[in-house]
N, C-alpha and C positions, 0 to 999 in steps of 0.2 A: 717858708711862706711862698705862695705862688708868685708868678711874674706880673702882679698887678703894680700900678704906679705907687709903690709904698711910700715914696718920698713925700707925696702929697697927703698921706693919711695922717690923721691926728689921734683917732681913737679906734682901737681894735678890740672887739669882743671875742673872748675865748670861752667857748662852752665845753665843759668836760663833765666827768661823773666819777663819784667815789665807788661806783660799781665795778672796780677793777684797778689795780695799781698801775697797769700799763696806760690806761686812759689818762690818769693824772700825770704820769711821767712824760707822756708825749706832749701834753699841754705845757708842762714845764719846759720841755725842749724847745717847743715853738716860741714860747715867750722869751726864753733866753736868746734864741736866734734873732728875733725881731729887735730886742733891745740892744743886742751887740751891734747891729747894723744901723739902728735908728733910735738912739737913746731918748729922744724927746717924744716918741710916740707913747701915748697913754694906753695902758692895758686895763681892760675891764674883764674880770673873770666871774663866771657863774657855774656852779656845780648843779647840774640838772636835778639830781636826786636830793640834794641838801637844800638848795636855794629856791627851786621852782615847784617842789612838791610839798604837800602837807607833811610836816616833819616826821611823824610816826610812820607814815607810809614809805617815805624815802629811806629812813633808817632800817625798816623791815626788809626792803629790797637789798640793801647793803649787807645786812646781817645774814640773810639767806645765802648770798653769793659767797661771803667770807667763810661761813661754816662749811659750805660745800667744798671750798678749796682746802680748808684745813683737814677735813675728813677724807679728802681724795675721792669724793662722791661724784663719779663721772655722770651717772644718771641725772643727778640734780643739776649739774652744770649744763648738761645737754637740754634738760627741760627748760632751764632759764633762757637758753638761746632760742628754743622752739617757741616759747611763750612771748617772744618779743613783739610779734605782730599784734597779739591781743593787747599788750601794754601800749603799743602805738595808737590803737583805736581808743582805748580807755582813757589814756592820758592826753589825747590830742587837744581837747578844749583848754585845759589848764596850762599846758606848755605853750600853746598858741598865744594865750593871754599874756603870760610872763615874758615870752620872747618879744612880742609886740611892745609891751610896756618898757622893756629894757632898751630896745632899739631906739625908741623915741626919747626916753629919759636920758640916755647916754650919748645920743647923737652919733651913732656908730658909723665908721667909714669902711670897715671890713669885719668879716666874721670868720673865725677859725673854730671848727667843731671836731673834737677828738672822741666823741662818743656816738653810739649807733642809734639811740632812741629818738623817735618823734621827728625825723627829718622832714616829713611832710608839713607838720605844724610849724616848724621853724621857717621853712621856705615860704609858706603861706603868709606868715607875719612879715617876712622880708619883702615880699611882693607889694604888700600894702604900704610898708615903710618907704620903699623906693618911689612909689607913685606919689605919696603925699609930700615927701621931702625932695622930690625931683633928683634922686640919686641913682647910681648904678652899682650898688653894693652887691657883692656875690658872697655865697656861702662856700668857704674853702673847707671841704670835708677831708680830714686827714685819716687815711686808712691806718689804724693802729696795728692791725694784724697783717701778716704777710699776704701779698696779693695772689690768692689761689681761688679756685672756683668754689671752695667751701666757706669763704668769708662772706656768706650770704647775709649775716646780720648787719653788715655795712652796705653791701651791694643791693640787696633786694629793695630797701626803702627808696633808693635812688632810682632804680629801674621802674618802680611803680609810679613815680611822678609823671605828670603830663609832660609832653615835649616842651611846652612853654615854660613850665616850672623847672625842668631839668637844665634849661639854659642859665639858670641862676646858680648852678652848682659847678664848682671846680674841684676835682678830686686830686688830692696829693697822695702819691704812692711811690714805692720803689718799683723796680722792674718786676713784672709778673712772671710766674712759672708757667711756661707755655708747653702745650703738648706738641708732639712731632708734627711739623707742617703747619702749625697754627701761627697766625700773625698776631701782633699786639692789638691791632685794630679789631680783629675778630674776638679776642679775649675781652676787651673792654665793652664792645657792643653786646656780647653774650651775657656778661656778668652784671653790668649796671646800665646798659643802654646809652653809654657815652662814647663819643669818638675819641680816638687817640689824641687828637688836638686839644681835647678838654681835660687831659690828664697832665698834672704838673709832676713830672718824674724827678725824684731826688735820689741821691745815693742811699743815705740813711738819715733819719732825723732823730738824733740822740742829744742828750744833755751835754753841755759844754765840757764837763769833766771827761767825758768819753772822747770828745773830739781831740783833746790834748794828746791822747795815746794813739790816735789813728795813724796807721802806717809805720809805727815805730818798732824797731827790733828790740828784743829783750836786752836789758843792761848786762854788760859783761862782768860787772862787779856786783857787790851786795846791793839789795834794794830794801828801802825802808817802807814798812807797811804799818799804818796807824789805824787801830780799831778803837772806837769810842765806847764808853760804858755810861749807864744812866743812874746807877745807884750802887751803894756799898755792897749789896749782896751779889749784884751782877759781876763786879770785879773779883769778889771773893771766890765765886764759883768758877769764873773764867781762869783765874790764876791757879787755883787748885788743880784744874784740868791741864793747862799747858805746862805747868811745872813738872808734870810726870814725864814730859818729853824733853827734847833737847834744843828747842828754839830759843834764840837770844831775845830777851824782852826787857824793856824798861817801863815800869809803871809810873805814870804821872797823873796828876789830878784830871779826871775825866777821860783819860785815854791811855792806851798801851802802845808803845812803839816796838814792833818786831823787826828783826833783821833777817832777811831771806838771802841765803847764799845762792850763787848761780847754779850750783849742783843740787840744791834742795828740790825735792818733789813737792809741789803745792797743788792741793785739790780744794775746790770750792763747791759746796752743796748749797744751792739757793733755789728752793722749790716755790717760787712765787712770793708775792707780798704777804700772803697768808699761807705759810708753808704747811704741806701735808705732814701731820704729826708723825704717824707711824712710819711712812716711807723715809722721812728724814732720819729718824733714829736708826732704822734698819740699814740705810746706806752707810751711816757712820760706823756701825758694827762691822760691816763688810770691809771697810777700809782699815779697821783695826786688824782684822784677820790677814789682810793683804800685807800690812806692815810687818807682821810676824814672818811672812814668807821671804821678805827682802830686808833682813836685819842690817845690811850695809848701806841701805838707802835711807837717808834722813828725809822724812816727809812731814808735811804740816797740813792738817785738815781743818779748813775754815767752814763752819756750819752755821748758816743763818737759822736762828731759832726763835725769831720774833722777840718781843719785849718780855722781860721778867719782872714781876712785882714782888717785892720783898715778902717773904713768908708764905708764898703760894707755890703750888706745884705747877710746873710748866715744861714745855719742850726744852727750853733753855737749860733748866735745872737737870733734866733727864740726860741731855747730851753731855753736860758738864760732869756728870757723875760716872760716865762710861769708864774713864781711866781708872778711877778708884775701885770700880766694881769688876774690872776685868782681871782674871787670873793670869799671871805671867804677862802683864801688860808690856808691849814693846816700847822701850824707851827711845827708839828711833822715830817714834811718831808723837807729834804734839797735836792735841785737839783744841781748837779755839772756837767755842760757841760765841756768836755775836748777835746783838739785837739790831733794830733798825738803824741804818747808817746813812749819812749823806752820800750823795752821788760820787764824790771824790774817792771814797773808800771802795765802793762797788766797782768803779772804773778800774782802780788799781788792782783789785782782786781778779777781775775778769782778764785783765791784761797779763798778769804774772802767772796765773794758774796753768799748770800742765793739763789739768782736767777741770772743766766747768760742768757740773751736773745741775741742769735747770729744767724748768718747764719750757714749752715752746710758744709762750705768749709772744705776740708781735714785738713789743717794745724790748723785752729781754733778748729776743732773737736779733734785733737790729743792733743792740748794744754789743752783743757777742760778735756779730759780723764786723763791727767797727773796730774792736780792740783785741779780740781773743788771738793769742799766739799759740794756744794749746789745743787740746781735743775737746769737742763738744759732745756731751752726753745729754740726751733728751729723756726726761723721766716719763714713764708710762705706768698707769695703775692697772695694767692688764693682769688678770688672774690666770692661774694655771689652766692651760688649754685654750686661752684666748690669743688672738693675734695681737702684737704689740700696739698697733694703731687703734685697736678697740679700747685700749686703756687711756686714750687721749680724746678730749672733746673734739667734735667734728672739725671746727675751724682750726684748732691747734694741731690736730693730726695732719692736716694738709700743710701747716707751717713746718711740722717736723719733717715731712717729705721734702719740702722746699730746702731745708737745711741739710738733709741727707744728700740730695742731688747736687746742690751747689757748694756746700761747705764740708761734706764728708762727715756730718754728724752721725752719732750712733744712738739708736733708741734702746733704752735699758729699763729694767726694773731692779729692785733690790735683790731679786733672785738671780738675775742674769748679769749683773754688773761685774762680778768678780773676774770671770775669765776674760772679759774684754779689757778691763783695767790691767789685768795681769800681763796681757800681751804688750800693753804700752810700757809697763814697768820693765819688761824683759827686752824689748827691742829698741828703745830709745831713751837715752839719758835726758835729764832736764836740760843740760847744756846743748844737746843736739836739737831739742825742740826750740830752744831759745834762738838758735842760729838758722833755723830753716826759713826758706823764703815765705813771706806772708802771702796767703791766698787773696786774690782780688775779691772785692765785695761784689755781690750780685747787682 
């Protein structure tokens, strides 16, 4: 939260959106941060797409985005970003009305907004609210994506505000990626028309479970990793998969406890809240082949596969069946498919993994920057003959470059991941990675 006099605040409105897992998780992170410092503050949350839009319309937007993510459809994702300015115009009246109604009804003292839509409508409602209630409430816009010049879906609506309305906005961000010779003041003025003094710079804003691992070295002894399951078929499929490998596991009601030795190689594949089906499966197959090349290295592959419903075909089921369907399966590899988990599980995985293969969404990037002690692989949907950045939506491609330059991330596809991962297997043991100095956060 920005450096406003929060002690005097009583009610904080958090506006977020289900049009992206990162938007929701950033809202959770800011809510946890506020309540940790000021437990008596009351939090009011509104999901712009679910609470302030006609329900069928909001759900259609959410479905469109989720399907594009699962199919790895870069064109559709890019179109969604391009069409934002049309949505801002079309949705302006209804969002203005609900924002104004909510401000007066809840008697709000501060606003935190983690989504990019309808900034103008929200600020217009805020100006009326401040005038009528004689308040000086500001809109704290939290930049969920990494601060690069391609994060226009957050920046452009702020820059288009009048100078008078822009004074009501305080932007929260981490340090930007600057060009040679560029100053931070120039970056902020160019991207969103704000001065550097109007930016609330934070290191990273992540959920509390990630903060617990911040700056910690890997444990020298075994580490316990708990993965939760949601139904009988999930655990049956998961167990049938990991029992082909050599990981130590204890199955308990609702969860499985795994023991990871310091020398074990751990890889996590987590391609967003709506994981790309085909790419996730192909990455898993590549790491099976890699395990065959290094039979003396015991490795564990944790694969986020979304939820599985009993009796249905799913990514979860397909990943779980890889071990049984692979000829001469390498018993030094354990594959653990997992469904949606609480933040404590994801934080532990990111922290312990020697390789984290993820998308470059802003919230995931910040979580990795906060806790990762291994290598960062950024997934690209690039086809043969395309540049790797062409396979990542515009704003996320700039985030990938940010992670490349500041954290040594590697951009990969299922076709290019093997030689890069092979070099990591060859040149550094898991124990070496565990004891290397942590890189400073951007």
